[in-house]
C-alpha positions as CSV (number, residue, x, y, z in Angstrom):
1,M,94.3,104.1,103.5
2,V,91.5,106.6,103.8
3,G,93.7,109.1,105.7
4,K,95.0,110.4,102.4
5,L,91.6,111.2,101.0
6,G,90.2,114.7,101.2
7,P,87.0,115.6,102.9
8,N,83.7,114.0,101.9
9,A,82.1,116.4,99.4
10,L,78.7,115.9,101.0
11,D,80.0,117.2,104.4
12,L,81.4,120.4,102.9
13,S,79.6,123.7,103.3
14,L,79.7,126.1,100.4
15,E,82.2,128.2,102.4
16,E,84.4,125.1,103.1
17,F,84.3,124.2,99.4
18,R,85.3,127.7,98.4
19,G,88.2,127.4,101.0
20,L,89.4,124.2,99.2
21,L,89.6,126.2,96.0
22,K,91.1,129.4,97.4
23,G,94.6,130.1,96.3
24,R,94.6,127.2,93.8
25,R,95.8,128.1,90.3
26,G,95.3,125.0,88.2
27,A,92.4,123.9,86.1
28,I,89.3,123.0,88.0
29,R,89.0,119.3,87.0
30,P,92.4,118.0,88.1
31,S,92.6,120.3,91.1
32,C,89.1,119.9,92.4
33,W,88.9,116.1,92.2
34,T,92.2,115.5,94.0
35,R,91.0,117.6,96.9
36,I,87.7,115.7,97.4
37,G,87.8,112.3,98.9
38,S,84.8,110.6,97.5
39,P,85.5,107.3,95.7
40,A,82.3,108.0,93.7
41,S,83.8,111.2,92.3
42,Q,86.1,109.0,90.1
43,R,83.1,107.8,88.2
44,L,81.0,111.0,88.5
45,R,83.5,113.7,88.0
46,P,82.5,115.0,84.6
47,A,78.9,115.4,85.7
48,P,79.1,118.2,88.2
49,L,81.2,120.3,85.8
50,W,78.7,119.6,83.0
51,R,75.7,120.5,85.2
52,A,77.4,123.7,86.4
53,K,78.4,124.5,82.7
54,I,82.1,124.8,83.6
55,H,84.8,123.7,81.2
56,P,87.2,121.2,83.0
57,L,90.3,123.3,82.0
58,R,89.0,126.6,83.4
59,P,91.6,128.0,85.8
60,I,90.2,128.1,89.3
61,P,90.8,131.8,89.8
62,S,88.6,132.6,86.7
63,L,85.5,131.0,88.3
64,S,82.9,133.4,89.6
65,G,81.3,133.0,93.0
66,E,78.1,131.9,91.2
67,E,80.0,129.3,89.2
68,I,81.6,127.9,92.4
69,A,78.2,127.7,94.1
70,A,76.7,126.0,91.0
71,L,79.6,123.4,91.0
72,W,79.2,122.8,94.8
73,Q,75.4,122.2,94.3
74,A,75.8,120.0,91.3
75,L,78.5,117.9,93.1
76,R,76.2,117.4,96.1
77,E,73.2,116.5,94.0
78,I,75.1,114.0,91.9
79,L,76.8,112.3,94.8
80,Q,73.5,112.1,96.8
81,G,71.8,110.6,93.7
82,S,74.6,108.0,93.5
83,I,74.1,107.1,97.2
84,E,70.3,106.8,96.8
85,A,70.8,104.5,93.7
86,G,73.1,102.3,95.7
87,G,76.1,102.9,93.5
88,A,77.0,101.6,90.1
89,P,75.5,98.3,88.7
90,F,78.9,96.5,89.1
91,E,78.9,97.4,92.9
92,L,77.1,95.4,95.5
93,N,75.6,96.8,98.7
94,L,75.8,95.0,102.1
95,Y,72.8,92.8,101.1
96,G,74.4,91.7,97.8
97,A,72.1,93.9,95.7
98,K,73.6,95.6,92.7
99,G,73.5,99.4,92.5
100,R,71.0,101.1,90.2
101,L,73.0,104.1,89.2
102,G,72.7,105.0,85.6
103,R,74.7,107.5,83.7
104,P,74.9,110.7,85.8
105,L,74.8,112.9,82.6
106,P,71.9,113.2,80.3
107,V,74.3,112.7,77.4
108,S,76.0,109.7,76.0
109,L,79.7,109.9,76.6
110,E,80.8,109.3,73.1
111,E,82.7,111.8,70.9
112,G,80.4,113.4,68.3
113,T,77.1,112.4,70.0
114,P,74.9,115.5,70.3
115,C,74.4,117.0,73.7
116,Q,70.8,116.4,74.8
117,V,70.6,119.9,76.2
118,C,71.9,122.0,73.3
119,G,72.6,119.6,70.4
120,T,76.3,120.5,70.1
121,P,78.4,117.4,69.3
122,L,80.4,116.2,72.3
123,A,84.2,116.5,72.2
124,K,86.9,114.5,74.0
125,I,89.7,116.6,75.5
126,R,92.9,115.9,77.5
127,T,92.5,116.9,81.2
128,G,95.8,116.1,82.9
129,S,96.7,112.5,82.5
130,T,93.2,111.4,81.4
131,G,90.6,112.5,78.9
132,S,87.2,114.1,79.5
133,Y,84.1,114.4,77.3
134,I,82.6,117.8,77.3
135,C,79.9,119.7,75.5
136,P,81.6,122.7,73.8
137,G,78.2,124.5,73.7
138,C,77.4,124.1,77.4
139,Q,81.0,124.2,78.8
140,R,82.8,127.0,77.1
141,L,86.4,127.7,77.9
């Protein structure tokens, strides 16, 4: 079952991460998260883009080297924080203890709620077959 997953994001060097994105033409959110095989990325996927200040619909070729590095770093920090917290509160570890992971974003994921960084009201957009909450002030297209 795990054979179809991509590489673990925490095992990727920055150059390997760049290699996964090289030659891809789609938007960063759907393309990136299908290439990384971390189950936690399903819950955390808006957070690295928000931290890196990258709009989820940005075409991959439009990202600068600095933006890719910021996304790689944000992804690593958020996944590591999730591991250290033991996962989400609805998950149990091997000892039966619930995870302590709070929201990975310092914003409430509700349309119209102000971003705690810049104050811009959050918006919900379509990103492929799902929706994403973004801060239009922090994540400009």
